[in-house]
C-alpha positions as CSV (number, residue, x, y, z in Angstrom):
1,X,16.5,45.5,-24.2
2,X,18.3,48.4,-22.5
3,X,20.3,48.1,-19.4
4,X,20.8,50.6,-16.8
5,X,23.9,52.7,-17.4
6,X,25.4,51.8,-14.0
7,X,24.9,48.0,-14.2
8,X,27.9,47.4,-16.5
9,X,30.1,49.5,-14.3
10,X,28.9,47.6,-11.2
11,X,29.7,44.3,-12.9
12,X,33.1,45.4,-13.9
13,X,33.7,46.7,-10.4
14,X,32.7,43.4,-8.8
15,X,34.9,41.5,-11.3
16,X,37.9,43.7,-10.5
17,X,37.3,43.4,-6.8
18,X,37.2,39.6,-7.0
19,X,40.3,39.5,-9.1
20,X,42.2,41.8,-6.8
21,X,41.1,39.6,-3.8
22,X,42.3,36.4,-5.6
23,X,45.7,37.9,-6.4
24,X,46.1,39.2,-2.9
25,X,45.3,35.8,-1.5
26,X,47.7,34.0,-3.8
27,X,50.5,36.5,-3.0
28,X,49.9,36.1,0.7
29,X,49.9,32.3,0.5
30,X,53.1,32.3,-1.5
31,X,54.8,34.6,1.0
32,X,53.6,32.6,4.0
33,X,54.5,29.3,2.6
34,X,58.0,30.5,1.8
35,X,58.4,31.9,5.3
36,X,57.1,28.9,7.1
37,X,58.2,26.1,4.8
38,X,60.1,23.4,6.7
39,X,63.8,23.5,6.4
40,X,65.0,20.0,5.8
41,X,68.6,19.2,6.9
42,X,69.9,15.7,6.2
43,X,72.2,14.7,9.1
44,X,75.5,13.0,8.4
45,X,75.4,9.3,7.9
46,X,77.1,8.7,11.3
47,X,74.3,10.5,13.1
48,X,71.7,8.6,11.1
49,X,73.3,5.3,12.1
50,X,73.5,6.4,15.7
51,X,69.7,7.0,15.5
52,X,69.0,3.6,13.9
53,X,71.4,1.5,16.0
54,X,69.0,1.0,19.0
55,X,66.4,-0.3,16.6
56,X,68.8,-3.0,15.5
57,X,70.8,-3.9,18.7
58,X,70.0,-3.9,22.4
59,X,72.5,-2.3,24.8
60,X,74.1,-5.7,25.5
61,X,74.8,-6.1,21.7
62,X,72.1,-8.7,21.1
63,X,69.6,-8.4,18.2
64,X,66.6,-6.2,18.7
65,X,64.2,-8.1,16.4
66,X,61.0,-6.1,17.2
67,X,63.0,-2.9,16.5
68,X,64.3,-4.3,13.2
69,X,60.8,-5.3,12.2
70,X,59.6,-1.8,13.0
71,X,62.4,-0.3,10.8
72,X,61.6,-2.6,7.9
73,X,57.9,-1.6,8.0
74,X,58.8,2.1,8.4
75,X,61.4,2.5,5.6
76,X,60.9,-0.5,3.3
77,X,63.3,-3.2,2.1
78,X,65.9,-1.3,0.1
79,X,66.5,1.4,2.8
80,X,66.4,-1.3,5.5
81,X,69.2,-3.1,3.7
82,X,71.3,0.0,3.4
83,X,70.9,0.8,7.1
84,X,71.8,-2.7,8.1
85,X,74.8,-2.9,5.8
86,X,76.1,0.5,7.0
87,X,75.6,-0.4,10.6
88,X,77.5,-3.7,10.1
89,X,80.4,-1.8,8.4
90,X,80.5,0.7,11.3
91,X,80.6,-2.1,13.9
92,X,83.3,-3.9,11.9
93,X,85.4,-0.7,11.7
94,X,84.9,-0.1,15.4
95,X,86.2,-3.6,16.2
96,X,89.2,-3.1,14.0
97,X,90.0,0.2,15.6
98,X,89.8,-1.3,19.1
99,X,92.0,-4.2,18.0
100,X,94.6,-1.8,16.6
101,X,94.6,0.2,19.8
102,X,95.5,-2.8,22.0
103,X,99.3,-3.0,22.1
104,X,100.8,-6.3,21.2
105,X,103.0,-8.0,23.8
106,X,106.4,-9.5,23.0
107,X,105.6,-12.6,25.0
108,X,105.6,-13.4,28.6
109,X,107.2,-10.9,30.9
110,X,110.5,-11.7,32.6
111,X,110.3,-12.6,36.2
112,X,110.8,-9.8,38.6
113,X,114.1,-9.7,40.4
114,X,114.0,-10.3,44.1
115,X,114.9,-7.6,46.5
116,X,113.4,-4.7,44.7
């Protein structure tokens, strides 16, 4: 069974064309994905806690239970515990700093002299 002399060359040409197309597509995809890949930056922990704080506490300082429930569902138990612990530490440090900033008095002040 003889084949036409051009048939083999045609098959090789089609295979080469398909291979070149696949390689070109793979190269283009690799370049595009590297150019448009999201750049992830992890913010400092203080900024993370500033984001989470309204989920844990209302502006008046009371507990935001619906917000806490949402955070628990969103991040899961272990991360929820880390956030809650770090927020508690931050609040405690803030209270200690405020307490240290208030000057201590040496007792009741002396009565003012009359005539001045």
